[in-house]
N, C-alpha and C positions, 0 to 999 in steps of 0.2 A: 391923699388916700381916701377912698370912698367908704363910708359907713354902710353897713348892711342892716336892713330891717329884719330882725330875727323872727318876728311874728309872721312876716310874709313867707319866709323860708319854711317855717313850721306849718303854716296853712297849706303850702304847696306840697310838702311831704305828706301831710295827713290826707290830702285829696288823692294822692297816689298810693295810699295804703301803708305808708311808712309811719313809724312812731319815733320821733326824735326824743331820746331820753339821755340823761347824763349817765355815763357808765358807772357801774358800781365800783367802789375802790377795791383794789386787790389787797390781800392780806399783808403783803409787803408794804403797801402804802399806809395802811393802818398802823402797822408796826413802826414805820419810820416816823409817823406823826406822834405816836406815843413816846418814842425815844426822845424826840425833840421837846415834847411837853414836860417830860419828867425832869429835865434840867431846871425848870422854873418852879417846881413845887417845893415848898419849904419843908415838907415831911420826909422828903427823899434825901438820904445821905449820899448814896452812890448806887449805880446800876450798870448792867452790861447786857448785851445781846448774847443769848446762850445758843450756840450752834449745837445741834444734835443730829444724829443720823448714823449712817454706815457707808463704808466705801471699800472697794477691793484694792488691795495693794499686792505687788509682786506679780510674777508671771509663772506659768507652767505649774509644776508641783509646789512651788513656793507661794502660789497665789492664795490669799486668805482675805477674809472680811474683818475689818476693824470697826467696832462700834464706838462712837464718842457721844457721851451723855446717855443717861438712862431713858428708856421709852417713857413717854408722857411728860418729860421735862418741859417746862414752859419756855416760851420764846424770849422772855425778859426776866432777869433775876436781879435782885439788889437788896439793899438794906435801908430801913427807915431810920430817922434820927433817934427814935426811941429804942433802937437795937433789934427790932423785929425784922425777919426776912420778908422780902417782897417778891412775889411771883406773879407774872402776867402772861396769860395765854391769849394771843391775838387771833381773832376770827373775823371773817367777813359777816355780813348780815345773815347770810344763809349757811355759813360754815358750821360744820359739826365737830363737836368735841369727841375725841376718841375715848374708849373706855380707860385706856392708860392715862390719858390727860385728866379725865374726871377723877380717877383714883388718886393721882398726884395732888390735884386741887383739894380734894376732901381731906387727905392726910395732912397737908400743909395747914389747912384751916384748923383741924383738930389739934395740931401742935402749937397753935397760937400765932402762926404766920399770917400775913395778909396775902391772900391769893385771889386773883381777879381773872375772870374770863371777860375779855374786853372786845367789843365790836366797834369801839370808837374811843377817842380821847376823853369824851364826856363820861364814859363808864369808869375810867380810871380816876378822873378828877373827882367824881362823886364819892368814890370809896376813900380816896386819900383825904378829901376835905373832912370826912367823918372821922378819920384817924387823928387829925390835927385838933379838932374841937373837943 
């Protein structure tokens, strides 16, 4: 198998007006990485992925929308070993927090919960490390 010189490929792409960059991770990728990382943190008792949204069920006159989970509910919920609730809203680097998500986040923090708006595993780890110490 032949190895490729990436600097030569990048130079050629640049000379043609292309910019080779690493793609930004999607929110689902960030969420998956955080879920994997939570398994290893000593401050986390248990957690789950919280599905929220709405969907249509039925047909014709019986058709209706069913909402599951309140608006603004974070992507990941759980409990810490000290008994506090844990809420994590996952966002990309440029992702925006909706007003409902911000309201949930603020209410949870006021109630004594640990609420995190995370753009990476490092964001979660930083907060949880502060909880342990």
